[in-house]
C-alpha atoms as an extended CHARMM CRD file, in Angstrom:
* protein
*
       252  EXT
         1         1  MET       CA             11.0800000000       28.5290000000        8.5150000000  PROA      1               0.0000000000
         2         2  LEU       CA              8.8950000000       25.5300000000        7.6830000000  PROA      2               0.0000000000
         3         3  VAL       CA              5.8570000000       27.0030000000        9.4470000000  PROA      3               0.0000000000
         4         4  LYS       CA              6.2890000000       30.2590000000        7.5270000000  PROA      4               0.0000000000
         5         5  HSD       CA              6.7560000000       28.3070000000        4.2990000000  PROA      5               0.0000000000
         6         6  ALA       CA              3.5700000000       26.2990000000        4.9390000000  PROA      6               0.0000000000
         7         7  GLY       CA              1.6260000000       29.5110000000        5.4670000000  PROA      7               0.0000000000
         8         8  GLU       CA              2.8460000000       30.8780000000        2.1670000000  PROA      8               0.0000000000
         9         9  ALA       CA              1.9760000000       27.6190000000        0.3970000000  PROA      9               0.0000000000
        10        10  ARG       CA             -1.7080000000       28.1150000000        1.1580000000  PROA      10              0.0000000000
        11        11  GLU       CA             -1.6880000000       31.0450000000       -1.2500000000  PROA      11              0.0000000000
        12        12  TRP       CA              0.0060000000       29.2370000000       -4.1280000000  PROA      12              0.0000000000
        13        13  ARG       CA             -2.1770000000       28.4060000000       -7.1300000000  PROA      13              0.0000000000
        14        14  LEU       CA             -1.6330000000       24.9490000000       -8.5490000000  PROA      14              0.0000000000
        15        15  GLY       CA             -2.1460000000       26.1180000000      -12.1210000000  PROA      15              0.0000000000
        16        16  GLU       CA              0.7050000000       28.5900000000      -11.7730000000  PROA      16              0.0000000000
        17        17  LEU       CA              2.9660000000       25.9520000000      -10.2170000000  PROA      17              0.0000000000
        18        18  LEU       CA              2.3080000000       23.5990000000      -13.1340000000  PROA      18              0.0000000000
        19        19  ASP       CA              3.3840000000       26.3160000000      -15.5650000000  PROA      19              0.0000000000
        20        20  GLU       CA              6.9060000000       26.2260000000      -14.1320000000  PROA      20              0.0000000000
        21        21  PRO       CA              9.4830000000       24.7540000000      -16.5580000000  PROA      21              0.0000000000
        22        22  ASP       CA             10.6800000000       21.2340000000      -15.6630000000  PROA      22              0.0000000000
        23        23  ARG       CA              7.9290000000       20.9480000000      -13.0350000000  PROA      23              0.0000000000
        24        24  PHE       CA              7.3450000000       17.2420000000      -13.7040000000  PROA      24              0.0000000000
        25        25  ALA       CA             11.0580000000       16.3900000000      -13.8360000000  PROA      25              0.0000000000
        26        26  ASP       CA             11.7220000000       18.2000000000      -10.5660000000  PROA      26              0.0000000000
        27        27  PHE       CA              8.8150000000       16.6610000000       -8.6610000000  PROA      27              0.0000000000
        28        28  SER       CA              8.5740000000       13.0450000000       -9.7740000000  PROA      28              0.0000000000
        29        29  LEU       CA             10.4840000000        9.8290000000       -9.1940000000  PROA      29              0.0000000000
        30        30  ARG       CA             10.5080000000        6.4760000000      -10.9540000000  PROA      30              0.0000000000
        31        31  SER       CA             11.7190000000        3.2570000000       -9.3850000000  PROA      31              0.0000000000
        32        32  ALA       CA             13.9570000000        0.8950000000      -11.3030000000  PROA      32              0.0000000000
        33        33  GLY       CA             12.1580000000       -1.7020000000      -13.4060000000  PROA      33              0.0000000000
        34        34  PRO       CA             13.3360000000       -4.6200000000      -15.5570000000  PROA      34              0.0000000000
        35        35  ALA       CA             12.5870000000       -2.6400000000      -18.7310000000  PROA      35              0.0000000000
        36        36  GLY       CA             12.5760000000        0.9040000000      -17.4370000000  PROA      36              0.0000000000
        37        37  ASP       CA              8.9540000000        0.4480000000      -16.4080000000  PROA      37              0.0000000000
        38        38  GLY       CA              9.2090000000        0.9120000000      -12.6380000000  PROA      38              0.0000000000
        39        39  LEU       CA              6.5370000000        2.5640000000      -10.5210000000  PROA      39              0.0000000000
        40        40  LEU       CA              6.0740000000        6.2990000000      -11.0440000000  PROA      40              0.0000000000
        41        41  LEU       CA              5.6020000000        8.6950000000       -8.1280000000  PROA      41              0.0000000000
        42        42  ASP       CA              4.2990000000       11.9940000000       -9.4940000000  PROA      42              0.0000000000
        43        43  TYR       CA              3.9650000000       14.6850000000       -6.8320000000  PROA      43              0.0000000000
        44        44  SER       CA              4.2060000000       17.6310000000       -9.2190000000  PROA      44              0.0000000000
        45        45  ARG       CA              0.5650000000       18.5130000000       -8.5730000000  PROA      45              0.0000000000
        46        46  GLN       CA              1.1490000000       19.1990000000       -4.8960000000  PROA      46              0.0000000000
        47        47  ARG       CA              1.7420000000       22.6410000000       -3.4070000000  PROA      47              0.0000000000
        48        48  LEU       CA              5.5220000000       22.3480000000       -3.4200000000  PROA      48              0.0000000000
        49        49  LYS       CA              8.3330000000       24.6010000000       -4.5370000000  PROA      49              0.0000000000
        50        50  GLY       CA             12.0520000000       24.0440000000       -4.8590000000  PROA      50              0.0000000000
        51        51  GLU       CA             12.8250000000       24.8230000000       -1.2160000000  PROA      51              0.0000000000
        52        52  THR       CA             10.0120000000       22.6630000000        0.1870000000  PROA      52              0.0000000000
        53        53  PRO       CA             11.8900000000       19.3190000000        0.0900000000  PROA      53              0.0000000000
        54        54  ARG       CA             14.9730000000       20.9720000000        1.6170000000  PROA      54              0.0000000000
        55        55  LEU       CA             12.9780000000       22.3780000000        4.5340000000  PROA      55              0.0000000000
        56        56  LEU       CA             11.2290000000       19.0620000000        5.1130000000  PROA      56              0.0000000000
        57        57  ALA       CA             14.5690000000       17.2130000000        5.0430000000  PROA      57              0.0000000000
        58        58  THR       CA             15.9730000000       19.6380000000        7.6130000000  PROA      58              0.0000000000
        59        59  LEU       CA             13.0390000000       18.8920000000        9.9160000000  PROA      59              0.0000000000
        60        60  ALA       CA             13.4830000000       15.1410000000        9.4120000000  PROA      60              0.0000000000
        61        61  ARG       CA             17.1670000000       15.2970000000       10.3510000000  PROA      61              0.0000000000
        62        62  ALA       CA             16.3830000000       17.4070000000       13.4130000000  PROA      62              0.0000000000
        63        63  ARG       CA             13.8680000000       14.7970000000       14.5940000000  PROA      63              0.0000000000
        64        64  GLY       CA             16.2880000000       11.8940000000       14.1230000000  PROA      64              0.0000000000
        65        65  LEU       CA             14.5210000000       10.3140000000       11.1670000000  PROA      65              0.0000000000
        66        66  GLU       CA             17.7210000000        9.1230000000        9.4920000000  PROA      66              0.0000000000
        67        67  ALA       CA             18.8560000000        7.2320000000       12.6040000000  PROA      67              0.0000000000
        68        68  ALA       CA             15.3960000000        5.7230000000       13.0610000000  PROA      68              0.0000000000
        69        69  ARG       CA             15.3390000000        4.6200000000        9.4280000000  PROA      69              0.0000000000
        70        70  ALA       CA             18.7630000000        3.0110000000        9.7780000000  PROA      70              0.0000000000
        71        71  ALA       CA             17.6020000000        1.1240000000       12.8770000000  PROA      71              0.0000000000
        72        72  LEU       CA             14.5030000000       -0.1180000000       11.0510000000  PROA      72              0.0000000000
        73        73  PHE       CA             16.4470000000       -1.4350000000        8.0670000000  PROA      73              0.0000000000
        74        74  ALA       CA             19.1560000000       -2.9460000000       10.2920000000  PROA      74              0.0000000000
        75        75  GLY       CA             16.5990000000       -5.1190000000       12.0630000000  PROA      75              0.0000000000
        76        76  GLU       CA             16.9390000000       -3.4670000000       15.4570000000  PROA      76              0.0000000000
        77        77  VAL       CA             14.1010000000       -3.6310000000       17.9820000000  PROA      77              0.0000000000
        78        78  VAL       CA             11.9070000000       -0.7100000000       16.9520000000  PROA      78              0.0000000000
        79        79  ASN       CA              8.5440000000       -2.2360000000       17.8640000000  PROA      79              0.0000000000
        80        80  LYS       CA              8.8420000000       -1.4020000000       21.5450000000  PROA      80              0.0000000000
        81        81  SER       CA              5.3930000000       -2.6190000000       22.5860000000  PROA      81              0.0000000000
        82        82  GLU       CA              6.1140000000       -6.1520000000       21.3440000000  PROA      82              0.0000000000
        83        83  ASN       CA              9.9110000000       -5.9700000000       21.8150000000  PROA      83              0.0000000000
        84        84  ARG       CA             10.8300000000       -7.0220000000       18.3050000000  PROA      84              0.0000000000
        85        85  ALA       CA             12.0720000000       -5.7490000000       14.9790000000  PROA      85              0.0000000000
        86        86  ALA       CA              9.8120000000       -4.6140000000       12.1500000000  PROA      86              0.0000000000
        87        87  ARG       CA             11.0280000000       -6.4180000000        9.0480000000  PROA      87              0.0000000000
        88        88  HSD       CA              8.3700000000       -5.4540000000        6.5030000000  PROA      88              0.0000000000
        89        89  PRO       CA             10.8830000000       -3.3910000000        4.4390000000  PROA      89              0.0000000000
        90        90  ASP       CA             12.9350000000       -6.5520000000        3.9720000000  PROA      90              0.0000000000
        91        91  ALA       CA              9.8050000000       -8.3430000000        2.7730000000  PROA      91              0.0000000000
        92        92  ARG       CA              9.5700000000       -5.8310000000       -0.0640000000  PROA      92              0.0000000000
        93        93  SER       CA             13.2380000000       -6.0500000000       -1.0270000000  PROA      93              0.0000000000
        94        94  ALA       CA             14.1960000000       -7.6680000000       -4.3170000000  PROA      94              0.0000000000
        95        95  ASN       CA             16.8720000000       -9.5860000000       -2.3850000000  PROA      95              0.0000000000
        96        96  PRO       CA             15.6270000000      -10.0680000000        1.1960000000  PROA      96              0.0000000000
        97        97  ALA       CA             18.3540000000      -10.7650000000        3.7370000000  PROA      97              0.0000000000
        98        98  ASN       CA             15.9880000000      -12.8320000000        5.8820000000  PROA      98              0.0000000000
        99        99  GLY       CA             16.2580000000      -16.4960000000        4.8790000000  PROA      99              0.0000000000
       100       100  VAL       CA             12.5790000000      -17.2230000000        5.5260000000  PROA      100             0.0000000000
       101       101  LEU       CA             11.5260000000      -14.3170000000        3.3340000000  PROA      101             0.0000000000
       102       102  ALA       CA             13.8810000000      -15.3390000000        0.5460000000  PROA      102             0.0000000000
       103       103  GLU       CA             12.5490000000      -18.9040000000        0.5450000000  PROA      103             0.0000000000
       104       104  GLN       CA              8.8990000000      -17.8220000000        0.6430000000  PROA      104             0.0000000000
       105       105  ARG       CA              9.5140000000      -15.3220000000       -2.1660000000  PROA      105             0.0000000000
       106       106  LYS       CA             10.8280000000      -18.1510000000       -4.3010000000  PROA      106             0.0000000000
       107       107  ARG       CA              7.8990000000      -20.4310000000       -3.4250000000  PROA      107             0.0000000000
       108       108  THR       CA              5.1910000000      -17.8370000000       -4.0170000000  PROA      108             0.0000000000
       109       109  GLY       CA              6.7530000000      -16.8380000000       -7.3230000000  PROA      109             0.0000000000
       110       110  GLU       CA              6.7590000000      -20.4340000000       -8.4930000000  PROA      110             0.0000000000
       111       111  ILE       CA              3.1550000000      -21.1930000000       -7.5510000000  PROA      111             0.0000000000
       112       112  ALA       CA              2.0200000000      -17.9050000000       -9.1030000000  PROA      112             0.0000000000
       113       113  ARG       CA              3.7620000000      -18.8540000000      -12.3430000000  PROA      113             0.0000000000
       114       114  ARG       CA              2.1690000000      -22.3070000000      -12.3110000000  PROA      114             0.0000000000
       115       115  PHE       CA             -1.2700000000      -20.9070000000      -11.4810000000  PROA      115             0.0000000000
       116       116  ARG       CA             -1.1690000000      -18.4620000000      -14.3880000000  PROA      116             0.0000000000
       117       117  ALA       CA             -0.0470000000      -21.2790000000      -16.6910000000  PROA      117             0.0000000000
       118       118  GLY       CA             -2.9300000000      -23.5290000000      -15.6050000000  PROA      118             0.0000000000
       119       119  GLU       CA             -0.5550000000      -26.0000000000      -13.9360000000  PROA      119             0.0000000000
       120       120  VAL       CA             -2.1200000000      -26.0650000000      -10.4430000000  PROA      120             0.0000000000
       121       121  PRO       CA             -4.7810000000      -28.8070000000      -10.4710000000  PROA      121             0.0000000000
       122       122  GLY       CA             -7.7240000000      -28.9660000000       -8.1150000000  PROA      122             0.0000000000
       123       123  ALA       CA             -9.0650000000      -32.0770000000       -6.4230000000  PROA      123             0.0000000000
       124       124  GLY       CA            -10.8140000000      -33.2490000000       -9.5910000000  PROA      124             0.0000000000
       125       125  GLY       CA             -7.8160000000      -32.6400000000      -11.8250000000  PROA      125             0.0000000000
       126       126  ARG       CA             -9.1020000000      -29.4760000000      -13.4870000000  PROA      126             0.0000000000
       127       127  PRO       CA             -6.7360000000      -26.4880000000      -13.2940000000  PROA      127             0.0000000000
       128       128  LEU       CA             -7.5220000000      -23.8310000000      -10.7100000000  PROA      128             0.0000000000
       129       129  LYS       CA             -8.4820000000      -20.5750000000      -12.4250000000  PROA      129             0.0000000000
       130       130  ARG       CA            -10.0020000000      -18.2540000000       -9.8220000000  PROA      130             0.0000000000
       131       131  ILE       CA             -8.9070000000      -16.9800000000       -6.4070000000  PROA      131             0.0000000000
       132       132  VAL       CA            -10.8900000000      -15.9810000000       -3.3340000000  PROA      132             0.0000000000
       133       133  ASN       CA             -8.7940000000      -14.0900000000       -0.7820000000  PROA      133             0.0000000000
       134       134  VAL       CA            -10.0610000000      -14.5770000000        2.7690000000  PROA      134             0.0000000000
       135       135  GLY       CA             -8.6670000000      -12.0430000000        5.2450000000  PROA      135             0.0000000000
       136       136  ILE       CA             -9.4540000000       -8.8380000000        7.0710000000  PROA      136             0.0000000000
       137       137  GLY       CA             -7.5840000000       -5.5970000000        7.7420000000  PROA      137             0.0000000000
       138       138  GLY       CA             -4.0840000000       -5.6740000000        6.2940000000  PROA      138             0.0000000000
       139       139  SER       CA             -4.6810000000       -9.2300000000        5.0940000000  PROA      139             0.0000000000
       140       140  ASP       CA             -7.4620000000       -7.9030000000        2.8770000000  PROA      140             0.0000000000
       141       141  LEU       CA             -6.7740000000       -4.2740000000        1.9790000000  PROA      141             0.0000000000
       142       142  GLY       CA             -3.1850000000       -4.7780000000        0.8560000000  PROA      142             0.0000000000
       143       143  VAL       CA             -4.1450000000       -7.5800000000       -1.5060000000  PROA      143             0.0000000000
       144       144  ARG       CA             -7.0270000000       -5.5310000000       -2.8970000000  PROA      144             0.0000000000
       145       145  LEU       CA             -4.6240000000       -2.6440000000       -3.4970000000  PROA      145             0.0000000000
       146       146  LEU       CA             -2.1330000000       -4.7690000000       -5.4200000000  PROA      146             0.0000000000
       147       147  CYS       CA             -4.7920000000       -6.4110000000       -7.5610000000  PROA      147             0.0000000000
       148       148  SER       CA             -6.3340000000       -3.0370000000       -8.3820000000  PROA      148             0.0000000000
       149       149  ALA       CA             -3.0330000000       -1.2800000000       -9.0600000000  PROA      149             0.0000000000
       150       150  LEU       CA             -1.1390000000       -4.0050000000      -10.9000000000  PROA      150             0.0000000000
       151       151  GLY       CA             -3.8260000000       -6.1920000000      -12.4420000000  PROA      151             0.0000000000
       152       152  ASP       CA             -4.6990000000       -6.0730000000      -16.1360000000  PROA      152             0.0000000000
       153       153  GLU       CA             -7.1130000000       -7.6940000000      -18.5680000000  PROA      153             0.0000000000
       154       154  ASN       CA             -5.0730000000      -10.9080000000      -18.4660000000  PROA      154             0.0000000000
       155       155  SER       CA             -5.1540000000      -11.2570000000      -14.6740000000  PROA      155             0.0000000000
       156       156  ARG       CA             -7.0360000000      -14.1660000000      -13.1510000000  PROA      156             0.0000000000
       157       157  PRO       CA            -10.2920000000      -13.1870000000      -11.3750000000  PROA      157             0.0000000000
       158       158  VAL       CA             -9.9170000000      -12.5040000000       -7.6400000000  PROA      158             0.0000000000
       159       159  ASP       CA            -12.7490000000      -12.1360000000       -5.1210000000  PROA      159             0.0000000000
       160       160  PHE       CA            -12.2900000000      -10.7700000000       -1.6060000000  PROA      160             0.0000000000
       161       161  VAL       CA            -14.0350000000      -11.8770000000        1.5660000000  PROA      161             0.0000000000
       162       162  ALA       CA            -13.3960000000       -9.8610000000        4.7290000000  PROA      162             0.0000000000
       163       163  GLU       CA            -16.6290000000       -9.3790000000        6.6740000000  PROA      163             0.0000000000
       164       164  MET       CA            -18.3700000000      -12.2690000000        8.4210000000  PROA      164             0.0000000000
       165       165  ASP       CA            -21.9660000000      -11.2150000000        7.7130000000  PROA      165             0.0000000000
       166       166  GLY       CA            -22.0180000000      -13.6970000000        4.8460000000  PROA      166             0.0000000000
       167       167  VAL       CA            -22.7640000000      -11.2230000000        2.0590000000  PROA      167             0.0000000000
       168       168  GLU       CA            -19.2630000000      -11.0350000000        0.5390000000  PROA      168             0.0000000000
       169       169  LEU       CA            -18.7740000000      -14.7760000000        0.8660000000  PROA      169             0.0000000000
       170       170  GLU       CA            -22.1230000000      -15.6120000000       -0.7140000000  PROA      170             0.0000000000
       171       171  LEU       CA            -21.4260000000      -13.3100000000       -3.6570000000  PROA      171             0.0000000000
       172       172  ALA       CA            -17.9390000000      -14.7440000000       -4.1270000000  PROA      172             0.0000000000
       173       173  LEU       CA            -19.1550000000      -18.3370000000       -4.0440000000  PROA      173             0.0000000000
       174       174  SER       CA            -21.9670000000      -17.5900000000       -6.4850000000  PROA      174             0.0000000000
       175       175  ARG       CA            -19.3930000000      -16.4260000000       -9.0500000000  PROA      175             0.0000000000
       176       176  ASN       CA            -17.0890000000      -19.4070000000       -8.7180000000  PROA      176             0.0000000000
       177       177  ASP       CA            -16.9600000000      -23.0610000000       -9.6680000000  PROA      177             0.0000000000
       178       178  PRO       CA            -15.7220000000      -25.1940000000       -6.7400000000  PROA      178             0.0000000000
       179       179  ALA       CA            -13.5990000000      -27.3250000000       -9.0530000000  PROA      179             0.0000000000
       180       180  GLU       CA            -11.6480000000      -24.2870000000      -10.2890000000  PROA      180             0.0000000000
       181       181  THR       CA            -11.4050000000      -22.1190000000       -7.1620000000  PROA      181             0.0000000000
       182       182  LEU       CA             -8.4010000000      -21.5380000000       -4.9090000000  PROA      182             0.0000000000
       183       183  PHE       CA             -9.0180000000      -19.9690000000       -1.4910000000  PROA      183             0.0000000000
       184       184  VAL       CA             -6.1270000000      -18.0340000000        0.0380000000  PROA      184             0.0000000000
       185       185  VAL       CA             -6.5240000000      -17.5770000000        3.7990000000  PROA      185             0.0000000000
       186       186  CYS       CA             -4.4400000000      -14.6520000000        5.0920000000  PROA      186             0.0000000000
       187       187  SER       CA             -3.9540000000      -14.2260000000        8.8380000000  PROA      187             0.0000000000
       188       188  LYS       CA             -0.6750000000      -13.6220000000       10.6430000000  PROA      188             0.0000000000
       189       189  SER       CA             -1.8470000000      -15.3960000000       13.7930000000  PROA      189             0.0000000000
       190       190  PHE       CA             -4.2110000000      -17.7720000000       11.9890000000  PROA      190             0.0000000000
       191       191  SER       CA             -6.6780000000      -17.1280000000       14.7890000000  PROA      191             0.0000000000
       192       192  THR       CA             -8.5850000000      -14.0850000000       13.4740000000  PROA      192             0.0000000000
       193       193  ALA       CA            -12.2600000000      -14.8080000000       14.1840000000  PROA      193             0.0000000000
       194       194  GLU       CA            -13.7260000000      -13.2420000000       11.0430000000  PROA      194             0.0000000000
       195       195  THR       CA            -11.1810000000      -14.8670000000        8.7580000000  PROA      195             0.0000000000
       196       196  LEU       CA            -11.5510000000      -18.3580000000       10.2140000000  PROA      196             0.0000000000
       197       197  ALA       CA            -15.3550000000      -18.1440000000       10.2080000000  PROA      197             0.0000000000
       198       198  ASN       CA            -15.3220000000      -17.3580000000        6.4920000000  PROA      198             0.0000000000
       199       199  ALA       CA            -12.6740000000      -19.9970000000        5.8160000000  PROA      199             0.0000000000
       200       200  TYR       CA            -14.7510000000      -22.6870000000        7.5510000000  PROA      200             0.0000000000
       201       201  SER       CA            -17.8300000000      -21.6630000000        5.5460000000  PROA      201             0.0000000000
       202       202  ALA       CA            -15.8300000000      -21.8000000000        2.3250000000  PROA      202             0.0000000000
       203       203  ARG       CA            -14.4790000000      -25.2200000000        3.2600000000  PROA      203             0.0000000000
       204       204  HSD       CA            -18.0140000000      -26.5010000000        3.8920000000  PROA      204             0.0000000000
       205       205  TRP       CA            -19.0820000000      -25.2310000000        0.4500000000  PROA      205             0.0000000000
       206       206  LEU       CA            -16.1020000000      -26.9240000000       -1.1470000000  PROA      206             0.0000000000
       207       207  THR       CA            -16.4590000000      -30.2940000000        0.5840000000  PROA      207             0.0000000000
       208       208  ALA       CA            -20.1840000000      -30.3910000000       -0.1820000000  PROA      208             0.0000000000
       209       209  ALA       CA            -19.3320000000      -30.1620000000       -3.8730000000  PROA      209             0.0000000000
       210       210  LEU       CA            -16.0520000000      -32.0720000000       -4.1460000000  PROA      210             0.0000000000
       211       211  GLY       CA            -15.6910000000      -34.2800000000       -1.0730000000  PROA      211             0.0000000000
       212       212  GLU       CA            -13.8310000000      -34.2160000000        2.2380000000  PROA      212             0.0000000000
       213       213  ASP       CA            -10.3540000000      -34.4300000000        0.7050000000  PROA      213             0.0000000000
       214       214  ALA       CA            -10.8010000000      -31.4400000000       -1.6150000000  PROA      214             0.0000000000
       215       215  PRO       CA             -9.6340000000      -28.6200000000        0.7160000000  PROA      215             0.0000000000
       216       216  ALA       CA             -6.0350000000      -29.8500000000        0.6370000000  PROA      216             0.0000000000
       217       217  ARG       CA             -5.8330000000      -28.8720000000       -3.0470000000  PROA      217             0.0000000000
       218       218  HSD       CA             -8.0920000000      -25.8130000000       -2.9260000000  PROA      218             0.0000000000
       219       219  PHE       CA             -6.7750000000      -23.9090000000        0.0960000000  PROA      219             0.0000000000
       220       220  ALA       CA             -3.5360000000      -21.9650000000        0.4870000000  PROA      220             0.0000000000
       221       221  ALA       CA             -2.6190000000      -19.8450000000        3.5050000000  PROA      221             0.0000000000
       222       222  VAL       CA             -0.2640000000      -17.0410000000        4.5070000000  PROA      222             0.0000000000
       223       223  SER       CA              0.6040000000      -16.8320000000        8.2040000000  PROA      223             0.0000000000
       224       224  ALA       CA              3.3710000000      -16.7090000000       10.7910000000  PROA      224             0.0000000000
       225       225  ASN       CA              1.7790000000      -19.6880000000       12.5590000000  PROA      225             0.0000000000
       226       226  ALA       CA              2.8820000000      -22.8570000000       10.7640000000  PROA      226             0.0000000000
       227       227  GLU       CA              1.3630000000      -25.1470000000       13.3910000000  PROA      227             0.0000000000
       228       228  ALA       CA             -2.0800000000      -23.5560000000       13.1350000000  PROA      228             0.0000000000
       229       229  MET       CA             -2.0480000000      -23.7750000000        9.3410000000  PROA      229             0.0000000000
       230       230  ALA       CA             -1.2000000000      -27.4700000000        9.5070000000  PROA      230             0.0000000000
       231       231  ALA       CA             -3.8290000000      -28.1440000000       12.1830000000  PROA      231             0.0000000000
       232       232  TRP       CA             -6.4860000000      -26.4410000000       10.0510000000  PROA      232             0.0000000000
       233       233  GLY       CA             -5.6390000000      -28.6970000000        7.1320000000  PROA      233             0.0000000000
       234       234  ILE       CA             -3.4770000000      -26.5240000000        4.8920000000  PROA      234             0.0000000000
       235       235  ALA       CA             -1.1810000000      -28.7590000000        2.8380000000  PROA      235             0.0000000000
       236       236  PRO       CA              2.5520000000      -28.0890000000        3.4000000000  PROA      236             0.0000000000
       237       237  ASP       CA              3.1010000000      -27.0560000000       -0.2180000000  PROA      237             0.0000000000
       238       238  MET       CA              0.2500000000      -24.5340000000        0.0670000000  PROA      238             0.0000000000
       239       239  ALA       CA              1.3550000000      -22.9640000000        3.3690000000  PROA      239             0.0000000000
       240       240  PHE       CA              3.4110000000      -19.7710000000        3.0890000000  PROA      240             0.0000000000
       241       241  LEU       CA              5.2050000000      -18.3340000000        6.1100000000  PROA      241             0.0000000000
       242       242  MET       CA              5.8040000000      -14.7340000000        7.0620000000  PROA      242             0.0000000000
       243       243  PRO       CA              8.3590000000      -13.9320000000        9.7990000000  PROA      243             0.0000000000
       244       244  ASP       CA              6.9270000000      -12.9230000000       13.1620000000  PROA      244             0.0000000000
       245       245  ALA       CA              8.6670000000       -9.5560000000       12.7900000000  PROA      245             0.0000000000
       246       246  VAL       CA              6.4570000000       -8.6680000000        9.8080000000  PROA      246             0.0000000000
       247       247  GLY       CA              3.3210000000       -7.0560000000       11.1980000000  PROA      247             0.0000000000
       248       248  GLY       CA             -0.0680000000       -8.4180000000       10.1900000000  PROA      248             0.0000000000
       249       249  ARG       CA             -0.9890000000       -5.1180000000        8.5720000000  PROA      249             0.0000000000
       250       250  TYR       CA              1.8160000000       -5.7950000000        6.0730000000  PROA      250             0.0000000000
       251       251  SER       CA              0.4550000000       -9.2300000000        5.1040000000  PROA      251             0.0000000000
       252       252  VAL       CA              0.5950000000       -8.4050000000        1.4240000000  PROA      252             0.0000000000
């Protein structure tokens, strides 16, 4: 049935589908928000008809998707290659069951509030105003996505450094004042070669301008490796943990 339906869909004209009454209401969803302003998913401009979701749901049930979803959300071992759970859905929950996630959510929310209010001082006492995110892969792309999707004209400037050829880092440093810049180093293992190379270069730039003690107030980090963050020199109040069961690609 689904194969036949897909063949028919190739002949549907989007303009005609959009002329259907209640098209938007039938093919859109909005998540809950504090003031009715949750995220909108509009799929009304896809080649879908009323029976399409039903046929897709039938296929999903036949392939055991519901059971697999339940196992994922229950924290069962679904990452077979590493023999562990995959807890990234919990990381996105408004009320994460994982104690580490709940504590880190509280901490990141507080420092974000203070940063926006100009209450996070740098080594020289001036408030930090700009951010440079240092990470690669999921530790870069996810953050870029959020800043692009949710940022507005009042958002603090954020630069991104992923590649280790020096171009991105040089451009980011040229736009920033050392006394007002916060570097956020994102790496689940805190051993990613590209990320650490850029972080060391950024630290050299910072210490050359502000002194050897400056990095403690100008570097934050997100990782599952607390020991490595401490060894690198990340101050305890600027180190944010992710559980080992949250994959690096979900670093955001």
